[in-house]
N, CA, C, O and CB atoms as a CASP TS submission, in Angstrom:
PFRMAT TS
TARGET T0000
AUTHOR 0000-0000-0000
METHOD Language model
MODEL 1
PARENT N/A
ATOM      1  N   MET     1      89.263  57.402  87.004  1.00  0.00           N
ATOM      2  CA  MET     1      90.403  58.129  86.512  1.00  0.00           C
ATOM      3  C   MET     1      91.107  58.832  87.613  1.00  0.00           C
ATOM      4  O   MET     1      90.455  59.485  88.429  1.00  0.00           O
ATOM      5  CB  MET     1      90.001  59.095  85.469  1.00  0.00           C
ATOM      6  N   MET     2      92.380  58.741  87.685  1.00  0.00           N
ATOM      7  CA  MET     2      93.163  59.376  88.768  1.00  0.00           C
ATOM      8  C   MET     2      93.918  60.593  88.206  1.00  0.00           C
ATOM      9  O   MET     2      94.586  60.505  87.176  1.00  0.00           O
ATOM     10  CB  MET     2      94.175  58.345  89.411  1.00  0.00           C
ATOM     11  N   THR     3      93.797  61.705  88.892  1.00  0.00           N
ATOM     12  CA  THR     3      94.519  62.903  88.506  1.00  0.00           C
ATOM     13  C   THR     3      95.716  63.103  89.398  1.00  0.00           C
ATOM     14  O   THR     3      95.670  62.794  90.589  1.00  0.00           O
ATOM     15  CB  THR     3      93.613  64.120  88.557  1.00  0.00           C
ATOM     16  N   THR     4      96.785  63.615  88.831  1.00  0.00           N
ATOM     17  CA  THR     4      97.974  63.910  89.600  1.00  0.00           C
ATOM     18  C   THR     4      97.993  65.384  90.035  1.00  0.00           C
ATOM     19  O   THR     4      97.878  66.292  89.213  1.00  0.00           O
ATOM     20  CB  THR     4      99.225  63.574  88.785  1.00  0.00           C
ATOM     21  N   LEU     5      98.137  65.583  91.297  1.00  0.00           N
ATOM     22  CA  LEU     5      98.206  66.939  91.817  1.00  0.00           C
ATOM     23  C   LEU     5      99.658  67.361  91.914  1.00  0.00           C
ATOM     24  O   LEU     5     100.490  66.601  92.409  1.00  0.00           O
ATOM     25  CB  LEU     5      97.513  67.045  93.189  1.00  0.00           C
ATOM     26  N   THR     6      99.962  68.505  91.472  1.00  0.00           N
ATOM     27  CA  THR     6     101.344  69.007  91.595  1.00  0.00           C
ATOM     28  C   THR     6     101.454  69.783  92.869  1.00  0.00           C
ATOM     29  O   THR     6     100.546  70.530  93.231  1.00  0.00           O
ATOM     30  CB  THR     6     101.752  69.892  90.383  1.00  0.00           C
ATOM     31  N   LYS     7     102.527  69.619  93.535  1.00  0.00           N
ATOM     32  CA  LYS     7     102.781  70.295  94.808  1.00  0.00           C
ATOM     33  C   LYS     7     103.140  71.752  94.514  1.00  0.00           C
ATOM     34  O   LYS     7     104.108  72.028  93.806  1.00  0.00           O
ATOM     35  CB  LYS     7     103.927  69.582  95.616  1.00  0.00           C
ATOM     36  N   ASN     8     102.368  72.664  95.053  1.00  0.00           N
ATOM     37  CA  ASN     8     102.602  74.092  94.881  1.00  0.00           C
ATOM     38  C   ASN     8     103.469  74.556  96.015  1.00  0.00           C
ATOM     39  O   ASN     8     102.971  74.769  97.120  1.00  0.00           O
ATOM     40  CB  ASN     8     101.276  74.893  94.828  1.00  0.00           C
ATOM     41  N   THR     9     104.759  74.721  95.780  1.00  0.00           N
ATOM     42  CA  THR     9     105.658  75.125  96.837  1.00  0.00           C
ATOM     43  C   THR     9     105.754  76.651  96.891  1.00  0.00           C
ATOM     44  O   THR     9     106.118  77.300  95.911  1.00  0.00           O
ATOM     45  CB  THR     9     107.043  74.498  96.632  1.00  0.00           C
ATOM     46  N   GLN    10     105.435  77.183  98.010  1.00  0.00           N
ATOM     47  CA  GLN    10     105.515  78.636  98.206  1.00  0.00           C
ATOM     48  C   GLN    10     106.954  78.981  98.576  1.00  0.00           C
ATOM     49  O   GLN    10     107.470  78.496  99.583  1.00  0.00           O
ATOM     50  CB  GLN    10     104.507  79.128  99.320  1.00  0.00           C
ATOM     51  N   GLU    11     107.595  79.804  97.778  1.00  0.00           N
ATOM     52  CA  GLU    11     108.943  80.244  98.092  1.00  0.00           C
ATOM     53  C   GLU    11     108.939  81.142  99.317  1.00  0.00           C
ATOM     54  O   GLU    11     107.969  81.855  99.575  1.00  0.00           O
ATOM     55  CB  GLU    11     109.562  80.971  96.900  1.00  0.00           C
ATOM     56  N   GLN    12     110.024  81.102 100.064  1.00  0.00           N
ATOM     57  CA  GLN    12     110.174  81.926 101.225  1.00  0.00           C
ATOM     58  C   GLN    12     110.403  83.394 100.765  1.00  0.00           C
ATOM     59  O   GLN    12     110.987  83.625  99.707  1.00  0.00           O
ATOM     60  CB  GLN    12     111.348  81.406 102.114  1.00  0.00           C
ATOM     61  N   PRO    13     109.953  84.351 101.546  1.00  0.00           N
ATOM     62  CA  PRO    13     110.178  85.761 101.151  1.00  0.00           C
ATOM     63  C   PRO    13     111.659  86.103 101.197  1.00  0.00           C
ATOM     64  O   PRO    13     112.400  85.566 102.020  1.00  0.00           O
ATOM     65  CB  PRO    13     109.389  86.723 102.073  1.00  0.00           C
ATOM     66  N   LYS    14     112.095  87.008 100.303  1.00  0.00           N
ATOM     67  CA  LYS    14     113.500  87.402 100.263  1.00  0.00           C
ATOM     68  C   LYS    14     113.809  88.521 101.243  1.00  0.00           C
ATOM     69  O   LYS    14     114.970  88.746 101.584  1.00  0.00           O
ATOM     70  CB  LYS    14     113.880  87.830  98.864  1.00  0.00           C
ATOM     71  N   PHE    15     112.777  89.226 101.699  1.00  0.00           N
ATOM     72  CA  PHE    15     112.966  90.355 102.588  1.00  0.00           C
ATOM     73  C   PHE    15     112.175  90.218 103.865  1.00  0.00           C
ATOM     74  O   PHE    15     111.110  89.601 103.865  1.00  0.00           O
ATOM     75  CB  PHE    15     112.589  91.621 101.896  1.00  0.00           C
ATOM     76  N   CYS    16     112.677  90.786 104.974  1.00  0.00           N
ATOM     77  CA  CYS    16     112.005  90.682 106.235  1.00  0.00           C
ATOM     78  C   CYS    16     111.616  92.077 106.752  1.00  0.00           C
ATOM     79  O   CYS    16     112.167  93.080 106.296  1.00  0.00           O
ATOM     80  CB  CYS    16     112.891  89.951 107.241  1.00  0.00           C
ATOM     81  N   PRO    17     110.679  92.144 107.692  1.00  0.00           N
ATOM     82  CA  PRO    17     110.253  93.443 108.231  1.00  0.00           C
ATOM     83  C   PRO    17     111.467  94.213 108.817  1.00  0.00           C
ATOM     84  O   PRO    17     112.379  93.639 109.412  1.00  0.00           O
ATOM     85  CB  PRO    17     109.154  93.238 109.330  1.00  0.00           C
ATOM     86  N   PHE    18     111.417  95.527 108.611  1.00  0.00           N
ATOM     87  CA  PHE    18     112.448  96.478 109.056  1.00  0.00           C
ATOM     88  C   PHE    18     113.742  96.430 108.207  1.00  0.00           C
ATOM     89  O   PHE    18     114.687  97.168 108.486  1.00  0.00           O
ATOM     90  CB  PHE    18     112.792  96.199 110.513  1.00  0.00           C
ATOM     91  N   GLN    19     113.783  95.576 107.189  1.00  0.00           N
ATOM     92  CA  GLN    19     114.956  95.528 106.338  1.00  0.00           C
ATOM     93  C   GLN    19     114.987  96.760 105.412  1.00  0.00           C
ATOM     94  O   GLN    19     113.951  97.152 104.876  1.00  0.00           O
ATOM     95  CB  GLN    19     114.968  94.217 105.512  1.00  0.00           C
ATOM     96  N   GLN    20     116.138  97.353 105.230  1.00  0.00           N
ATOM     97  CA  GLN    20     116.308  98.491 104.346  1.00  0.00           C
ATOM     98  C   GLN    20     116.420  98.003 102.914  1.00  0.00           C
ATOM     99  O   GLN    20     117.178  97.079 102.618  1.00  0.00           O
ATOM    100  CB  GLN    20     117.546  99.316 104.741  1.00  0.00           C
ATOM    101  N   VAL    21     115.651  98.637 102.017  1.00  0.00           N
ATOM    102  CA  VAL    21     115.651  98.244 100.594  1.00  0.00           C
ATOM    103  C   VAL    21     115.692  99.485  99.716  1.00  0.00           C
ATOM    104  O   VAL    21     115.447 100.599 100.180  1.00  0.00           O
ATOM    105  CB  VAL    21     114.399  97.382 100.251  1.00  0.00           C
ATOM    106  N   TYR    22     116.005  99.278  98.436  1.00  0.00           N
ATOM    107  CA  TYR    22     115.923 100.365  97.463  1.00  0.00           C
ATOM    108  C   TYR    22     115.209  99.880  96.205  1.00  0.00           C
ATOM    109  O   TYR    22     115.088  98.678  95.970  1.00  0.00           O
ATOM    110  CB  TYR    22     117.335 100.899  97.116  1.00  0.00           C
ATOM    111  N   PHE    23     114.749 100.810  95.417  1.00  0.00           N
ATOM    112  CA  PHE    23     113.960 100.504  94.223  1.00  0.00           C
ATOM    113  C   PHE    23     114.065 101.705  93.297  1.00  0.00           C
ATOM    114  O   PHE    23     114.587 102.751  93.680  1.00  0.00           O
ATOM    115  CB  PHE    23     112.454 100.180  94.579  1.00  0.00           C
ATOM    116  N   LEU    24     113.568 101.550  92.081  1.00  0.00           N
ATOM    117  CA  LEU    24     113.573 102.638  91.137  1.00  0.00           C
ATOM    118  C   LEU    24     112.740 103.768  91.710  1.00  0.00           C
ATOM    119  O   LEU    24     111.529 103.621  91.873  1.00  0.00           O
ATOM    120  CB  LEU    24     113.040 102.189  89.759  1.00  0.00           C
ATOM    121  N   GLY    25     113.361 104.883  92.016  1.00  0.00           N
ATOM    122  CA  GLY    25     112.629 106.018  92.561  1.00  0.00           C
ATOM    123  C   GLY    25     112.850 106.271  94.026  1.00  0.00           C
ATOM    124  O   GLY    25     112.368 107.283  94.534  1.00  0.00           O
ATOM    125  N   GLY    26     113.551 105.410  94.739  1.00  0.00           N
ATOM    126  CA  GLY    26     113.777 105.690  96.156  1.00  0.00           C
ATOM    127  C   GLY    26     114.279 104.525  96.980  1.00  0.00           C
ATOM    128  O   GLY    26     114.794 103.532  96.465  1.00  0.00           O
ATOM    129  N   MET    27     114.111 104.685  98.258  1.00  0.00           N
ATOM    130  CA  MET    27     114.527 103.647  99.210  1.00  0.00           C
ATOM    131  C   MET    27     113.627 103.739 100.430  1.00  0.00           C
ATOM    132  O   MET    27     112.933 104.735 100.633  1.00  0.00           O
ATOM    133  CB  MET    27     116.039 103.803  99.613  1.00  0.00           C
ATOM    134  N   GLY    28     113.648 102.691 101.237  1.00  0.00           N
ATOM    135  CA  GLY    28     112.822 102.652 102.421  1.00  0.00           C
ATOM    136  C   GLY    28     113.073 101.375 103.203  1.00  0.00           C
ATOM    137  O   GLY    28     114.069 100.678 103.012  1.00  0.00           O
ATOM    138  N   LYS    29     112.109 101.094 104.108  1.00  0.00           N
ATOM    139  CA  LYS    29     112.212  99.871 104.906  1.00  0.00           C
ATOM    140  C   LYS    29     110.906  99.072 104.783  1.00  0.00           C
ATOM    141  O   LYS    29     109.826  99.638 104.613  1.00  0.00           O
ATOM    142  CB  LYS    29     112.517 100.208 106.404  1.00  0.00           C
ATOM    143  N   ILE    30     111.030  97.780 104.872  1.00  0.00           N
ATOM    144  CA  ILE    30     109.894  96.871 104.817  1.00  0.00           C
ATOM    145  C   ILE    30     109.071  97.030 106.084  1.00  0.00           C
ATOM    146  O   ILE    30     109.589  96.917 107.195  1.00  0.00           O
ATOM    147  CB  ILE    30     110.359  95.403 104.641  1.00  0.00           C
ATOM    148  N   VAL    31     107.771  97.297 105.902  1.00  0.00           N
ATOM    149  CA  VAL    31     106.854  97.419 107.044  1.00  0.00           C
ATOM    150  C   VAL    31     106.111  96.108 107.260  1.00  0.00           C
ATOM    151  O   VAL    31     105.940  95.654 108.391  1.00  0.00           O
ATOM    152  CB  VAL    31     105.848  98.576 106.821  1.00  0.00           C
ATOM    153  N   SER    32     105.667  95.500 106.140  1.00  0.00           N
ATOM    154  CA  SER    32     104.969  94.206 106.233  1.00  0.00           C
ATOM    155  C   SER    32     105.081  93.498 104.900  1.00  0.00           C
ATOM    156  O   SER    32     105.515  94.076 103.903  1.00  0.00           O
ATOM    157  CB  SER    32     103.469  94.388 106.634  1.00  0.00           C
ATOM    158  N   ARG    33     104.675  92.215 104.899  1.00  0.00           N
ATOM    159  CA  ARG    33     104.719  91.420 103.656  1.00  0.00           C
ATOM    160  C   ARG    33     103.537  90.467 103.650  1.00  0.00           C
ATOM    161  O   ARG    33     103.023  90.089 104.703  1.00  0.00           O
ATOM    162  CB  ARG    33     106.070  90.627 103.526  1.00  0.00           C
ATOM    163  N   PHE    34     103.119  90.091 102.476  1.00  0.00           N
ATOM    164  CA  PHE    34     102.016  89.144 102.314  1.00  0.00           C
ATOM    165  C   PHE    34     102.087  88.567 100.881  1.00  0.00           C
ATOM    166  O   PHE    34     102.775  89.098 100.009  1.00  0.00           O
ATOM    167  CB  PHE    34     100.614  89.846 102.588  1.00  0.00           C
ATOM    168  N   THR    35     101.369  87.492 100.683  1.00  0.00           N
ATOM    169  CA  THR    35     101.322  86.916  99.336  1.00  0.00           C
ATOM    170  C   THR    35     100.002  87.275  98.667  1.00  0.00           C
ATOM    171  O   THR    35      98.945  87.352  99.293  1.00  0.00           O
ATOM    172  CB  THR    35     101.502  85.378  99.385  1.00  0.00           C
ATOM    173  N   GLU    36     100.125  87.490  97.355  1.00  0.00           N
ATOM    174  CA  GLU    36      98.927  87.769  96.541  1.00  0.00           C
ATOM    175  C   GLU    36      99.142  87.128  95.219  1.00  0.00           C
ATOM    176  O   GLU    36     100.129  87.418  94.543  1.00  0.00           O
ATOM    177  CB  GLU    36      98.651  89.299  96.380  1.00  0.00           C
ATOM    178  N   ALA    37      98.237  86.250  94.817  1.00  0.00           N
ATOM    179  CA  ALA    37      98.319  85.539  93.550  1.00  0.00           C
ATOM    180  C   ALA    37      99.663  84.769  93.436  1.00  0.00           C
ATOM    181  O   ALA    37     100.251  84.688  92.358  1.00  0.00           O
ATOM    182  CB  ALA    37      98.161  86.537  92.374  1.00  0.00           C
ATOM    183  N   GLY    38     100.124  84.212  94.564  1.00  0.00           N
ATOM    184  CA  GLY    38     101.358  83.431  94.539  1.00  0.00           C
ATOM    185  C   GLY    38     102.631  84.215  94.519  1.00  0.00           C
ATOM    186  O   GLY    38     103.702  83.632  94.351  1.00  0.00           O
ATOM    187  N   LYS    39     102.564  85.541  94.685  1.00  0.00           N
ATOM    188  CA  LYS    39     103.763  86.398  94.666  1.00  0.00           C
ATOM    189  C   LYS    39     103.858  87.176  95.963  1.00  0.00           C
ATOM    190  O   LYS    39     102.840  87.555  96.542  1.00  0.00           O
ATOM    191  CB  LYS    39     103.735  87.372  93.459  1.00  0.00           C
ATOM    192  N   TRP    40     105.058  87.413  96.415  1.00  0.00           N
ATOM    193  CA  TRP    40     105.250  88.183  97.634  1.00  0.00           C
ATOM    194  C   TRP    40     105.101  89.670  97.323  1.00  0.00           C
ATOM    195  O   TRP    40     105.667  90.178  96.355  1.00  0.00           O
ATOM    196  CB  TRP    40     106.635  87.888  98.261  1.00  0.00           C
ATOM    197  N   MET    41     104.321  90.362  98.174  1.00  0.00           N
ATOM    198  CA  MET    41     104.112  91.781  98.090  1.00  0.00           C
ATOM    199  C   MET    41     104.629  92.401  99.385  1.00  0.00           C
ATOM    200  O   MET    41     104.544  91.777 100.443  1.00  0.00           O
ATOM    201  CB  MET    41     102.612  92.119  97.846  1.00  0.00           C
ATOM    202  N   TYR    42     105.158  93.604  99.315  1.00  0.00           N
ATOM    203  CA  TYR    42     105.730  94.258 100.466  1.00  0.00           C
ATOM    204  C   TYR    42     105.190  95.656 100.594  1.00  0.00           C
ATOM    205  O   TYR    42     105.036  96.363  99.598  1.00  0.00           O
ATOM    206  CB  TYR    42     107.235  94.278 100.379  1.00  0.00           C
ATOM    207  N   ALA    43     104.895  96.067 101.831  1.00  0.00           N
ATOM    208  CA  ALA    43     104.590  97.438 102.154  1.00  0.00           C
ATOM    209  C   ALA    43     105.925  98.092 102.541  1.00  0.00           C
ATOM    210  O   ALA    43     106.557  97.698 103.520  1.00  0.00           O
ATOM    211  CB  ALA    43     103.509  97.544 103.311  1.00  0.00           C
ATOM    212  N   VAL    44     106.338  99.087 101.764  1.00  0.00           N
ATOM    213  CA  VAL    44     107.634  99.738 101.957  1.00  0.00           C
ATOM    214  C   VAL    44     107.397 101.156 102.405  1.00  0.00           C
ATOM    215  O   VAL    44     106.696 101.909 101.729  1.00  0.00           O
ATOM    216  CB  VAL    44     108.486  99.707 100.663  1.00  0.00           C
ATOM    217  N   GLU    45     107.961 101.535 103.524  1.00  0.00           N
ATOM    218  CA  GLU    45     107.813 102.887 104.047  1.00  0.00           C
ATOM    219  C   GLU    45     109.025 103.707 103.649  1.00  0.00           C
ATOM    220  O   GLU    45     110.159 103.371 103.992  1.00  0.00           O
ATOM    221  CB  GLU    45     107.638 102.877 105.584  1.00  0.00           C
ATOM    222  N   MET    46     108.771 104.798 102.914  1.00  0.00           N
ATOM    223  CA  MET    46     109.851 105.683 102.492  1.00  0.00           C
ATOM    224  C   MET    46     110.086 106.698 103.589  1.00  0.00           C
ATOM    225  O   MET    46     109.160 107.049 104.320  1.00  0.00           O
ATOM    226  CB  MET    46     109.522 106.385 101.141  1.00  0.00           C
ATOM    227  N   PRO    47     111.359 107.191 103.718  1.00  0.00           N
ATOM    228  CA  PRO    47     111.635 108.222 104.734  1.00  0.00           C
ATOM    229  C   PRO    47     110.860 109.496 104.404  1.00  0.00           C
ATOM    230  O   PRO    47     110.671 109.826 103.233  1.00  0.00           O
ATOM    231  CB  PRO    47     113.163 108.524 104.820  1.00  0.00           C
ATOM    232  N   LEU    48     110.416 110.203 105.428  1.00  0.00           N
ATOM    233  CA  LEU    48     109.726 111.476 105.226  1.00  0.00           C
ATOM    234  C   LEU    48     110.739 112.553 104.808  1.00  0.00           C
ATOM    235  O   LEU    48     111.813 112.683 105.395  1.00  0.00           O
ATOM    236  CB  LEU    48     108.970 111.905 106.522  1.00  0.00           C
ATOM    237  N   GLY    49     110.376 113.292 103.810  1.00  0.00           N
ATOM    238  CA  GLY    49     111.185 114.442 103.403  1.00  0.00           C
ATOM    239  C   GLY    49     110.697 115.692 104.130  1.00  0.00           C
ATOM    240  O   GLY    49     110.040 115.612 105.168  1.00  0.00           O
ATOM    241  N   LYS    50     111.026 116.818 103.576  1.00  0.00           N
ATOM    242  CA  LYS    50     110.602 118.053 104.120  1.00  0.00           C
ATOM    243  C   LYS    50     109.051 118.139 104.088  1.00  0.00           C
ATOM    244  O   LYS    50     108.430 117.753 103.098  1.00  0.00           O
ATOM    245  CB  LYS    50     111.249 119.207 103.353  1.00  0.00           C
ATOM    246  N   GLU    51     108.456 118.635 105.146  1.00  0.00           N
ATOM    247  CA  GLU    51     106.996 118.684 105.188  1.00  0.00           C
ATOM    248  C   GLU    51     106.480 119.745 104.226  1.00  0.00           C
ATOM    249  O   GLU    51     106.942 120.887 104.228  1.00  0.00           O
ATOM    250  CB  GLU    51     106.500 118.969 106.620  1.00  0.00           C
ATOM    251  N   PRO    52     105.483 119.334 103.378  1.00  0.00           N
ATOM    252  CA  PRO    52     104.953 120.293 102.390  1.00  0.00           C
ATOM    253  C   PRO    52     104.161 121.415 103.077  1.00  0.00           C
ATOM    254  O   PRO    52     103.767 121.285 104.236  1.00  0.00           O
ATOM    255  CB  PRO    52     104.051 119.563 101.361  1.00  0.00           C
ATOM    256  N   GLU    53     103.936 122.500 102.360  1.00  0.00           N
ATOM    257  CA  GLU    53     103.194 123.641 102.915  1.00  0.00           C
ATOM    258  C   GLU    53     101.796 123.257 103.368  1.00  0.00           C
ATOM    259  O   GLU    53     101.292 123.801 104.351  1.00  0.00           O
ATOM    260  CB  GLU    53     103.102 124.754 101.890  1.00  0.00           C
ATOM    261  N   ILE    54     101.165 122.325 102.662  1.00  0.00           N
ATOM    262  CA  ILE    54      99.791 121.927 102.998  1.00  0.00           C
ATOM    263  C   ILE    54      99.726 120.925 104.145  1.00  0.00           C
ATOM    264  O   ILE    54      98.637 120.554 104.581  1.00  0.00           O
ATOM    265  CB  ILE    54      99.116 121.336 101.782  1.00  0.00           C
ATOM    266  N   GLY    55     100.877 120.487 104.636  1.00  0.00           N
ATOM    267  CA  GLY    55     100.917 119.478 105.705  1.00  0.00           C
ATOM    268  C   GLY    55     100.863 118.073 105.165  1.00  0.00           C
ATOM    269  O   GLY    55     100.793 117.859 103.954  1.00  0.00           O
ATOM    270  N   ARG    56     100.895 117.124 106.061  1.00  0.00           N
ATOM    271  CA  ARG    56     100.854 115.726 105.667  1.00  0.00           C
ATOM    272  C   ARG    56      99.467 115.175 105.850  1.00  0.00           C
ATOM    273  O   ARG    56      98.741 115.548 106.772  1.00  0.00           O
ATOM    274  CB  ARG    56     101.857 114.906 106.462  1.00  0.00           C
ATOM    275  N   ILE    57      99.102 114.256 104.928  1.00  0.00           N
ATOM    276  CA  ILE    57      97.755 113.643 104.980  1.00  0.00           C
ATOM    277  C   ILE    57      97.946 112.125 104.942  1.00  0.00           C
ATOM    278  O   ILE    57      98.344 111.582 103.912  1.00  0.00           O
ATOM    279  CB  ILE    57      96.826 114.139 103.770  1.00  0.00           C
ATOM    280  N   GLY    58      97.670 111.440 106.042  1.00  0.00           N
ATOM    281  CA  GLY    58      97.669 109.975 106.056  1.00  0.00           C
ATOM    282  C   GLY    58      99.050 109.349 105.841  1.00  0.00           C
ATOM    283  O   GLY    58     100.092 109.959 106.081  1.00  0.00           O
ATOM    284  N   SER    59      98.994 108.071 105.365  1.00  0.00           N
ATOM    285  CA  SER    59     100.219 107.293 105.174  1.00  0.00           C
ATOM    286  C   SER    59     100.770 107.500 103.767  1.00  0.00           C
ATOM    287  O   SER    59     100.807 106.574 102.957  1.00  0.00           O
ATOM    288  CB  SER    59      99.955 105.796 105.429  1.00  0.00           C
ATOM    289  N   GLU    60     101.189 108.704 103.496  1.00  0.00           N
ATOM    290  CA  GLU    60     101.654 109.019 102.130  1.00  0.00           C
ATOM    291  C   GLU    60     103.016 108.471 101.815  1.00  0.00           C
ATOM    292  O   GLU    60     103.467 108.593 100.676  1.00  0.00           O
ATOM    293  CB  GLU    60     101.675 110.492 101.922  1.00  0.00           C
ATOM    294  N   THR    61     103.687 107.878 102.758  1.00  0.00           N
ATOM    295  CA  THR    61     105.047 107.385 102.522  1.00  0.00           C
ATOM    296  C   THR    61     105.090 105.865 102.387  1.00  0.00           C
ATOM    297  O   THR    61     106.178 105.310 102.240  1.00  0.00           O
ATOM    298  CB  THR    61     105.967 107.826 103.654  1.00  0.00           C
ATOM    299  N   ILE    62     103.974 105.183 102.429  1.00  0.00           N
ATOM    300  CA  ILE    62     103.993 103.722 102.320  1.00  0.00           C
ATOM    301  C   ILE    62     103.441 103.313 100.937  1.00  0.00           C
ATOM    302  O   ILE    62     102.361 103.723 100.512  1.00  0.00           O
ATOM    303  CB  ILE    62     103.152 103.062 103.480  1.00  0.00           C
ATOM    304  N   ILE    63     104.252 102.484 100.274  1.00  0.00           N
ATOM    305  CA  ILE    63     103.851 102.001  98.959  1.00  0.00           C
ATOM    306  C   ILE    63     103.892 100.462  98.934  1.00  0.00           C
ATOM    307  O   ILE    63     104.684  99.852  99.652  1.00  0.00           O
ATOM    308  CB  ILE    63     104.773 102.595  97.854  1.00  0.00           C
ATOM    309  N   LEU    64     103.045  99.845  98.115  1.00  0.00           N
ATOM    310  CA  LEU    64     103.083  98.409  97.919  1.00  0.00           C
ATOM    311  C   LEU    64     103.887  98.065  96.695  1.00  0.00           C
ATOM    312  O   LEU    64     103.711  98.652  95.627  1.00  0.00           O
ATOM    313  CB  LEU    64     101.686  97.845  97.806  1.00  0.00           C
ATOM    314  N   MET    65     104.787  97.087  96.865  1.00  0.00           N
ATOM    315  CA  MET    65     105.666  96.709  95.747  1.00  0.00           C
ATOM    316  C   MET    65     105.798  95.191  95.706  1.00  0.00           C
ATOM    317  O   MET    65     105.673  94.507  96.722  1.00  0.00           O
ATOM    318  CB  MET    65     107.073  97.380  95.884  1.00  0.00           C
ATOM    319  N   GLN    66     106.052  94.689  94.506  1.00  0.00           N
ATOM    320  CA  GLN    66     106.325  93.270  94.344  1.00  0.00           C
ATOM    321  C   GLN    66     107.790  93.003  94.674  1.00  0.00           C
ATOM    322  O   GLN    66     108.642  93.887  94.589  1.00  0.00           O
ATOM    323  CB  GLN    66     105.986  92.799  92.906  1.00  0.00           C
ATOM    324  N   GLU    67     108.047  91.770  95.046  1.00  0.00           N
ATOM    325  CA  GLU    67     109.416  91.380  95.418  1.00  0.00           C
ATOM    326  C   GLU    67     110.419  91.671  94.282  1.00  0.00           C
ATOM    327  O   GLU    67     111.557  92.056  94.550  1.00  0.00           O
ATOM    328  CB  GLU    67     109.457  89.879  95.782  1.00  0.00           C
ATOM    329  N   THR    68     110.012  91.494  93.059  1.00  0.00           N
ATOM    330  CA  THR    68     110.932  91.694  91.951  1.00  0.00           C
ATOM    331  C   THR    68     111.291  93.162  91.737  1.00  0.00           C
ATOM    332  O   THR    68     112.231  93.458  90.999  1.00  0.00           O
ATOM    333  CB  THR    68     110.338  91.132  90.694  1.00  0.00           C
ATOM    334  N   GLU    69     110.566  94.084  92.364  1.00  0.00           N
ATOM    335  CA  GLU    69     110.800  95.518  92.174  1.00  0.00           C
ATOM    336  C   GLU    69     111.789  96.108  93.209  1.00  0.00           C
ATOM    337  O   GLU    69     112.189  97.266  93.084  1.00  0.00           O
ATOM    338  CB  GLU    69     109.469  96.264  92.253  1.00  0.00           C
ATOM    339  N   ILE    70     112.173  95.335  94.203  1.00  0.00           N
ATOM    340  CA  ILE    70     113.041  95.876  95.271  1.00  0.00           C
ATOM    341  C   ILE    70     114.329  95.066  95.403  1.00  0.00           C
ATOM    342  O   ILE    70     114.393  93.886  95.057  1.00  0.00           O
ATOM    343  CB  ILE    70     112.291  95.886  96.623  1.00  0.00           C
ATOM    344  N   LYS    71     115.337  95.739  95.911  1.00  0.00           N
ATOM    345  CA  LYS    71     116.677  95.150  96.145  1.00  0.00           C
ATOM    346  C   LYS    71     117.097  95.467  97.591  1.00  0.00           C
ATOM    347  O   LYS    71     116.700  96.482  98.163  1.00  0.00           O
ATOM    348  CB  LYS    71     117.751  95.716  95.104  1.00  0.00           C
ATOM    349  N   PRO    72     117.897  94.581  98.150  1.00  0.00           N
ATOM    350  CA  PRO    72     118.380  94.876  99.537  1.00  0.00           C
ATOM    351  C   PRO    72     119.363  96.025  99.531  1.00  0.00           C
ATOM    352  O   PRO    72     120.171  96.152  98.611  1.00  0.00           O
ATOM    353  CB  PRO    72     119.053  93.627 100.173  1.00  0.00           C
ATOM    354  N   LEU    73     119.299  96.861 100.549  1.00  0.00           N
ATOM    355  CA  LEU    73     120.236  98.001 100.715  1.00  0.00           C
ATOM    356  C   LEU    73     121.346  97.517 101.632  1.00  0.00           C
ATOM    357  O   LEU    73     121.108  97.194 102.796  1.00  0.00           O
ATOM    358  CB  LEU    73     119.514  99.303 101.314  1.00  0.00           C
ATOM    359  N   GLU    74     122.540  97.471 101.106  1.00  0.00           N
ATOM    360  CA  GLU    74     123.717  97.063 101.878  1.00  0.00           C
ATOM    361  C   GLU    74     124.180  98.259 102.693  1.00  0.00           C
ATOM    362  O   GLU    74     124.546  99.295 102.139  1.00  0.00           O
ATOM    363  CB  GLU    74     124.866  96.536 100.947  1.00  0.00           C
ATOM    364  N   VAL    75     124.161  98.107 104.024  1.00  0.00           N
ATOM    365  CA  VAL    75     124.529  99.206 104.905  1.00  0.00           C
ATOM    366  C   VAL    75     125.969  99.153 105.302  1.00  0.00           C
ATOM    367  O   VAL    75     126.436 100.015 106.047  1.00  0.00           O
ATOM    368  CB  VAL    75     123.679  99.204 106.124  1.00  0.00           C
TER
END
């Protein structure tokens, strides 16, 4: 019995590193990208605001988002 394999074509990412983007709740720039479960994921760095009284701890401005959650920022 012969089985037919379907070609799994990986779509190209819509965003590139250092590109400015926006999303519900803010804006930022793409730091990196990778695929997970066949979907593009992006590490987005948000601009630092005023430093809180307790100081900054770690990478608090980088969030992971799916490609469908972000839009390009037209400059």
